[in-house]
matplotlib code that plots the C-alpha trace (Angstrom):
import matplotlib.pyplot as plt

x = [0.1, 1.5, 2.1, 0.3, -3.1, -3.3, -3.7, -5.4, -7.3, -9.4, -13.0, -15.9, -19.9, -19.8, -18.1, -20.2, -22.2, -18.8, -17.8, -21.0, -20.3, -16.9, -17.7, -20.6, -18.4, -15.4, -18.1, -18.1, -21.3, -23.7, -26.9, -26.6, -22.7, -24.6, -21.6, -24.2, -22.6, -24.0, -22.0, -19.1, -19.0, -20.0, -16.9, -15.0, -15.8, -15.0, -11.6, -11.5, -10.3, -11.5, -9.0, -10.3, -7.9, -8.8, -7.5, -8.0, -10.8, -12.2, -12.6, -11.1, -10.2, -10.8, -9.1, -11.5, -10.0, -11.5, -10.0, -11.4, -8.4, -7.5, -6.7, -6.9, -8.7, -8.6, -12.0, -13.3, -9.3, -10.6, -9.7, -12.4, -11.4, -10.3, -7.8, -5.5, -2.8, -1.2, 0.7, -1.6, -2.5, 0.7, 0.2, -2.9, -1.6, 1.2, -0.6, -3.3, -0.7, 1.3, -1.7, -2.9, 1.2, 0.7, -2.3, 0.4, -2.0, -1.6, -3.5, -6.4, -8.2, -10.0, -10.0, -12.2, -10.3, -10.6, -9.4, -4.9, -4.8, -5.7, -3.7, -0.3, -1.2, -1.3, 1.5, 3.7, 2.7, 3.5, 0.8, -0.1, -2.8, -3.9, -3.8, -7.4, -9.4, -12.7, -15.0, -18.4, -20.8, -24.2, -26.1, -29.1, -29.4]
y = [-0.1, 2.5, 5.7, 8.6, 6.4, 6.3, 8.8, 9.2, 12.9, 13.8, 13.0, 15.1, 15.0, 13.7, 10.1, 8.7, 6.7, 5.2, 5.5, 3.4, 0.8, 0.1, 0.0, -2.5, -4.9, -5.2, -5.5, -2.3, -1.0, -2.6, -0.1, -0.5, 1.2, 4.1, 5.8, 8.0, 10.6, 13.4, 11.4, 11.1, 15.5, 15.7, 14.1, 16.2, 18.8, 17.5, 17.3, 14.2, 13.5, 10.8, 10.0, 8.2, 6.2, 6.9, 4.4, 5.8, 8.0, 5.1, 5.1, 2.3, 2.7, 4.7, 5.5, 7.1, 9.0, 11.0, 12.5, 13.0, 14.9, 12.2, 9.7, 9.4, 6.5, 5.2, 3.5, 2.1, 1.2, -1.1, -1.3, -3.1, -7.0, -6.0, -4.3, -6.2, -7.3, -4.6, -2.6, 0.1, 0.2, 1.5, 4.8, 5.1, 3.9, 6.2, 9.1, 8.4, 7.7, 11.1, 12.8, 10.8, 11.5, 14.9, 15.3, 14.1, 11.8, 8.0, 6.4, 3.3, 1.3, -1.8, -4.9, -8.1, -11.3, -13.0, -10.6, -11.6, -9.5, -5.8, -7.9, -8.2, -5.1, -2.9, -5.1, -4.4, -0.3, -0.6, -1.4, -3.6, -5.8, -4.2, -8.2, -8.4, -5.8, -6.7, -4.1, -3.3, -0.9, 0.3, 1.0, 1.8, 5.3]
z = [0.0, -1.0, 1.8, 0.3, 0.5, 3.7, 6.5, 10.0, 10.6, 13.2, 13.2, 11.0, 11.7, 8.5, 9.2, 11.6, 8.9, 8.1, 11.9, 13.1, 10.2, 11.3, 15.0, 13.9, 11.8, 14.9, 17.7, 18.9, 18.0, 20.2, 20.8, 24.6, 24.4, 23.5, 21.6, 19.2, 17.4, 20.6, 22.6, 21.1, 20.1, 23.8, 24.9, 22.6, 23.6, 27.1, 25.9, 24.1, 20.3, 18.4, 15.4, 12.6, 9.8, 6.2, 3.0, -0.3, 1.2, 3.1, 6.8, 8.2, 11.6, 15.2, 18.0, 20.5, 23.5, 26.2, 29.7, 32.5, 34.5, 36.2, 33.2, 29.7, 28.0, 24.6, 23.3, 20.2, 18.8, 15.6, 12.2, 9.6, 9.8, 5.2, 6.4, 9.4, 9.6, 6.9, 9.5, 9.5, 12.8, 14.1, 12.5, 14.3, 17.6, 17.6, 16.6, 19.2, 22.1, 20.7, 21.8, 25.4, 26.1, 25.5, 28.0, 30.2, 32.5, 33.3, 30.2, 30.7, 27.8, 28.1, 26.0, 26.0, 26.9, 24.0, 21.6, 21.2, 18.2, 20.1, 24.2, 21.8, 20.5, 23.0, 25.1, 22.1, 23.2, 26.5, 28.4, 31.1, 32.4, 35.7, 37.3, 39.8, 38.4, 36.5, 35.1, 36.0, 34.8, 35.3, 31.6, 33.0, 34.6]

ax = plt.figure().add_subplot(projection="3d")
ax.plot(x, y, z, "-o")
ax.set_aspect("equal")
plt.show()
């Protein structure tokens, strides 16, 4: 793949339909997550960033980062299955980490235990597992 055929840029609201498709295709788009356009815009206004990976004018990847003044959180790091294994994750991860390190807070993410590919990628970039921790949520308010 030629270098000039792909790049990482900030999310635009017009990207949402393609982003929603990406998240559905990669198992991140369940309706109960509540990650619609309104929530994305709200988190960006609160100091977050959503990056998208573009290949030949097609949105094929995302990295959504939020922060709460205590930590920076990485959410929905994903690449469409047909574009996985091409080394594209490295550009997206490096751009994401540059931004998160610039915030100057510890970085946290969650990944499903069955997602070995993602876990291996995160380990390569210095993330470590918080042994003994489980994630709990209340989704319905």
